[in-house]
VOSE-29052 format. One record per residue (C-alpha): x, y, z; residue number from 0. Coordinates in steps of 0.1 Angstrom, whole numbers, plus 5000, padded with zeros to 4 digits. Example, Ala and Ser with C-alpha at 12.3 -4.5 7.8 and 13.67 -1.06 7.14 Angstrom:
BEGIN
  east  north    up  num
  5123   4955  5078    0
  5137   4989  5071    1
END
This chain:
BEGIN
  east  north    up  num
  4996   4896  4830    0
  4977   4892  4798    1
  4979   4859  4780    2
  4998   4875  4751    3
  5029   4876  4773    4
  5050   4846  4765    5
  5073   4826  4788    6
  5107   4817  4773    7
  5140   4801  4783    8
  5170   4823  4778    9
  5205   4810  4772   10
  5236   4832  4774   11
  5271   4816  4772   12
  5293   4846  4779   13
  5273   4863  4806   14
  5279   4863  4844   15
  5254   4875  4870   16
  5266   4901  4894   17
  5241   4912  4921   18
  5240   4949  4926   19
  5219   4948  4957   20
  5200   4921  4977   21
  5169   4922  4969   22
  4902   4934  5305   23
  4895   4927  5272   24
  4917   4941  5245   25
  4912   4951  5209   26
  4908   4926  5182   27
  4938   4926  5158   28
  4930   4928  5121   29
  4928   4892  5109   30
  4954   4878  5086   31
  4945   4884  5050   32
  4931   4919  5058   33
  4964   4937  5061   34
  4950   4965  5038   35
  4925   4975  5066   36
  4937   5008  5080   37
  4928   5045  5082   38
  4949   5075  5073   39
  4959   5107  5090   40
  4952   5139  5069   41
  4962   5175  5077   42
  4932   5196  5086   43
  4933   5217  5055   44
  4931   5185  5034   45
  4902   5169  5052   46
  4872   5158  5031   47
  4840   5178  5029   48
  4810   5162  5045   49
  4786   5166  5015   50
  4778   5131  5004   51
  4803   5133  4975   52
  4835   5112  4974   53
  4863   5138  4974   54
  4896   5130  4958   55
  4914   5129  4992   56
  4895   5096  4999   57
  4916   5079  4973   58
  4945   5079  4998   59
  4925   5057  5022   60
  4920   5020  5015   61
  4886   5005  5010   62
  4876   4980  5037   63
  4848   4959  5022   64
  4819   4944  5040   65
  4818   4906  5045   66
  4801   4904  5011   67
  4822   4927  4990   68
  4796   4936  4965   69
  4777   4953  4994   70
  4803   4980  4994   71
  4830   4993  5018   72
  4840   5019  5044   73
  4870   5042  5046   74
  4884   5061  5075   75
  4904   5093  5081   76
  4915   5113  5111   77
  4928   5148  5116   78
  4937   5167  5147   79
  4959   5164  5178   80
  4959   5146  5212   81
  4937   5174  5226   82
  4911   5176  5198   83
  4904   5157  5166   84
  4879   5146  5140   85
  4872   5111  5127   86
  4860   5110  5091   87
  4841   5080  5078   88
  4829   5072  5043   89
  4806   5043  5033   90
  4795   5034  4998   91
  4766   5009  5002   92
  4753   4988  4973   93
  4718   4973  4976   94
  4684   4989  4973   95
  4671   4970  5003   96
  4696   4986  5027   97
  4682   5017  5046   98
  4711   5026  5069   99
  4745   5020  5083  100
  4759   5019  5119  101
  4795   5029  5126  102
  4806   5013  5158  103
  4837   5030  5174  104
  4859   5026  5204  105
  4858   5056  5228  106
  4893   5067  5221  107
  4927   5061  5204  108
  4953   5037  5217  109
  4990   5033  5210  110
  4989   4995  5208  111
  4961   4972  5196  112
  4964   4951  5228  113
  4951   4980  5249  114
  4920   4975  5271  115
  4891   4992  5253  116
  4863   4989  5278  117
  4856   5021  5297  118
  4833   5024  5327  119
  4818   5057  5316  120
  4813   5051  5279  121
  4808   5013  5280  122
  4837   5010  5255  123
  4822   5022  5223  124
  4800   5046  5204  125
  4772   5038  5179  126
  4766   5063  5151  127
  4735   5053  5131  128
  4731   5069  5096  129
  4697   5066  5078  130
  4702   5067  5040  131
  4674   5094  5037  132
  4675   5115  5069  133
  4712   5112  5078  134
  4723   5110  5114  135
  4696   5094  5136  136
  4703   5095  5173  137
  4674   5072  5181  138
  4680   5048  5152  139
  4708   5027  5169  140
  4698   4991  5169  141
  4685   4975  5201  142
  4716   4952  5202  143
  4737   4980  5218  144
  4721   4977  5252  145
  4746   4988  5278  146
  4776   4979  5257  147
  4776   5009  5234  148
  4767   5046  5239  149
  4752   5071  5216  150
  4776   5101  5213  151
  4768   5131  5235  152
  4777   5154  5206  153
  4760   5154  5172  154
  4781   5140  5143  155
  4781   5158  5110  156
  4766   5135  5084  157
  4754   5136  5048  158
  4740   5109  5025  159
  4735   5108  4988  160
  4714   5083  4968  161
  4731   5062  4941  162
  4717   5041  4914  163
  4718   5010  4936  164
  4723   5022  4971  165
  4737   5053  4989  166
  4769   5071  5000  167
  4772   5082  5036  168
  4799   5106  5050  169
  4803   5113  5087  170
  4826   5136  5107  171
  4828   5130  5144  172
  4848   5156  5165  173
  4861   5142  5197  174
  4868   5159  5230  175
  4903   5160  5246  176
  4893   5131  5268  177
  4886   5109  5238  178
  4915   5121  5217  179
  4941   5116  5244  180
  4968   5092  5233  181
  4964   5098  5196  182
  4994   5098  5174  183
  4998   5090  5137  184
  5005   5053  5138  185
  4981   5047  5167  186
  4950   5025  5167  187
  4912   5031  5168  188
  4885   5005  5171  189
  4863   5008  5140  190
  4835   4986  5127  191
  4803   4990  5107  192
  4773   4971  5096  193
  4745   4978  5071  194
  4708   4970  5076  195
  4673   4972  5062  196
  4641   4983  5079  197
  4633   4948  5092  198
  4669   4938  5101  199
  4672   4943  5139  200
  4698   4915  5138  201
  4719   4929  5109  202
  4750   4932  5133  203
  4750   4894  5135  204
  4754   4889  5098  205
  4790   4886  5086  206
  4780   4896  5050  207
  4766   4929  5063  208
  4796   4938  5086  209
  4832   4950  5085  210
  4857   4956  5112  211
  4841   4935  5139  212
  4836   4899  5151  213
  4798   4896  5146  214
  4797   4864  5167  215
  4809   4881  5198  216
  4804   4919  5194  217
  4775   4919  5219  218
  4798   4906  5246  219
  4823   4934  5245  220
  4835   4963  5222  221
  4869   4946  5223  222
  4856   4926  5193  223
  4861   4957  5171  224
  4891   4956  5148  225
  4921   4977  5159  226
  4924   4999  5128  227
  4959   5014  5124  228
  4958   5051  5115  229
  4987   5058  5091  230
  5002   5086  5071  231
  4980   5100  5043  232
  5002   5088  5015  233
  5000   5058  4992  234
  5037   5059  4985  235
  5063   5068  5011  236
  5097   5082  5006  237
  5118   5059  5027  238
  5147   5076  5044  239
  5163   5043  5052  240
  5156   5006  5045  241
  5162   4981  5073  242
  5149   4950  5054  243
  5141   4950  5017  244
  5106   4936  5009  245
  5103   4906  4986  246
  5076   4893  4964  247
  5061   4875  4993  248
  5073   4892  5025  249
  5071   4928  5038  250
  5102   4948  5046  251
  5110   4974  5073  252
  5121   5010  5070  253
  5119   5046  5082  254
  5100   5074  5066  255
  5087   5109  5075  256
  5050   5117  5072  257
  5047   5154  5062  258
  5010   5154  5070  259
  5014   5145  5107  260
  5050   5157  5111  261
  5059   5122  5124  262
  5088   5099  5118  263
  5081   5062  5116  264
  5112   5041  5124  265
  5100   5006  5120  266
  5072   5008  5094  267
  5062   4979  5072  268
  5071   4982  5035  269
  5046   4963  5014  270
  5056   4934  4993  271
  5068   4944  4958  272
  5054   4934  4925  273
  5088   4931  4909  274
  5121   4923  4926  275
  5156   4932  4913  276
  5180   4903  4908  277
  5211   4919  4893  278
  5230   4929  4861  279
  5248   4906  4837  280
  5279   4918  4820  281
  5301   4902  4793  282
  5330   4883  4808  283
  5354   4885  4779  284
  5359   4914  4754  285
  5379   4910  4722  286
  5408   4934  4714  287
  5396   4964  4696  288
  5361   4962  4709  289
  5346   4997  4715  290
  5312   4988  4730  291
  5297   4962  4752  292
  5263   4949  4763  293
  5246   4941  4796  294
  5215   4923  4807  295
  5191   4935  4835  296
  5174   4908  4855  297
  5145   4910  4878  298
  5117   4886  4889  299
  5080   4886  4893  300
  5056   4863  4912  301
  5030   4854  4886  302
  5014   4865  4853  303
  4979   4874  4865  304
  4980   4910  4875  305
  5001   4927  4848  306
  4998   4938  4812  307
  5035   4944  4808  308
  5068   4945  4826  309
  5099   4967  4820  310
  5126   4991  4830  311
  5132   5028  4830  312
  5169   5035  4826  313
  5189   5068  4829  314
  5227   5070  4825  315
  5257   5093  4831  316
  5292   5090  4817  317
  5327   5104  4820  318
  5364   5095  4827  319
  5362   5105  4864  320
  5337   5087  4887  321
  5330   5119  4907  322
  5324   5141  4875  323
  5300   5122  4854  324
  5278   5140  4828  325
  5241   5129  4826  326
  5229   5116  4792  327
  5197   5132  4780  328
  5164   5113  4781  329
  5151   5081  4797  330
  5153   5047  4781  331
  5120   5030  4787  332
  5119   4994  4777  333
  5088   4973  4783  334
  5083   4938  4771  335
  5058   4910  4767  336
  5081   4881  4773  337
  5094   4866  4806  338
  5116   4836  4813  339
  5116   4805  4834  340
  5154   4805  4837  341
  5186   4820  4823  342
  5218   4800  4817  343
  5247   4824  4822  344
  5284   4814  4819  345
  5273   4777  4823  346
  5253   4785  4854  347
  5215   4783  4855  348
  5198   4813  4871  349
  5162   4807  4883  350
  5136   4826  4902  351
  5139   4824  4940  352
  5123   4837  4972  353
  5087   4834  4959  354
  5095   4844  4923  355
  5082   4824  4894  356
  5094   4842  4863  357
  5125   4863  4853  358
  5123   4896  4835  359
  5154   4903  4814  360
  5164   4928  4787  361
  5197   4935  4769  362
  5211   4970  4767  363
  5236   4973  4738  364
  5262   4999  4726  365
  5276   5008  4760  366
  5309   5027  4752  367
  5342   5015  4767  368
  5365   5044  4760  369
  5363   5081  4750  370
  5377   5096  4718  371
  5411   5099  4735  372
  5413   5062  4745  373
  5405   5068  4782  374
  5385   5043  4800  375
  5349   5054  4805  376
  5327   5052  4836  377
  5290   5047  4828  378
  5266   5049  4857  379
  5231   5035  4853  380
  5200   5041  4874  381
  5174   5014  4867  382
  5137   5014  4878  383
  5121   4980  4872  384
  5083   4982  4869  385
  5052   4962  4862  386
  5021   4977  4844  387
  4988   4969  4860  388
  4956   4961  4842  389
  4946   4998  4843  390
  4979   5006  4824  391
  4996   5022  4855  392
  5032   5016  4862  393
  5040   5001  4896  394
  5076   5004  4907  395
  5095   4984  4934  396
  5084   4992  4969  397
  5110   5005  4994  398
  5139   5013  4971  399
  5123   5019  4937  400
  5156   5021  4918  401
  5191   5006  4917  402
  5223   5023  4906  403
  5255   5007  4894  404
  5286   5017  4875  405
  5306   5001  4847  406
  5343   5010  4840  407
  5354   5000  4805  408
  5326   4974  4806  409
  5335   4959  4840  410
  5312   4963  4870  411
  5326   4986  4897  412
  5320   4970  4930  413
  5338   4995  4954  414
END
């Protein structure tokens, strides 16, 4: 969050906090701290073109950087079935001294990362060498491979494009039914890569040059490739159910349906959220003759470093019958540049918890209590807390991105 955002202490004597919701050798698991390393499944009609340009569909796949991040990254996609499929790989390499990249792949998909990846026929892995000028080079695989890695029997489709300080490489490798067996969206594939120059026969041993493999042991066995999880081609999932809500520091669990692969994931990880809902504060006592009330929305964030603003989108409906509410037009969008260390409400101090450091609170005024005929009014609110990243994009809560609650004559309805 920009330094302009201030941190305040909020005091509210007549407010009480009511929580609306609680907020042989086997593959090498992706190391802790690299949880963003995964590939994505994409429907065949949406697959990238192998032309050396970075198509928009690649935005759905996360970048997996080399050991020295300024050297660039790789991305991975898969399309197909258990009888035939194509693996798509993209590399953006920075550095004029680099002349090529080797993609090192396990020989097939596996349902769990603990599967044994060695294979007597294929020696466990493939090596696909891409020269930045000539493209796929069957004879260019480094001498390190020996009898541990095989050159594919088929010819991968590859294209390279020079950049101002390096090159882009795209590769499509179509696998036979023997190699595709066992694939499902959510499965694992062994994927690593390393970049090299003309005089770097030992580039695979340099951690700065590599990604997705243990360079200290890769010559011993292809099991030292990372087990890359192949996920649904979507940055944001629509969760059909939430088992465990994510927090600011821990992932949650839930179920979602991937329209690309026609697959339901029942125990999928929900990423940590950037903002976490804490509850709504309502006035405890209303004077006789009062026609409107106020409420305060409270959430929490972890730090001030990654955001330019925080806020809430609010929509509302009203009526005298809970099952016949009329939506009010428009969305109230309130962002702010102040956050709070604590809030004192009805004599009780409310502070961040579960990894939170600052509270995000705003007041909504002029909430009607009765209609023109004196009947108690229900007012239903749907609230979407958000943060704004440094690129000015709104980022909503992960898992359940909104909360809904109802007031009746200013009192929170809990049933």
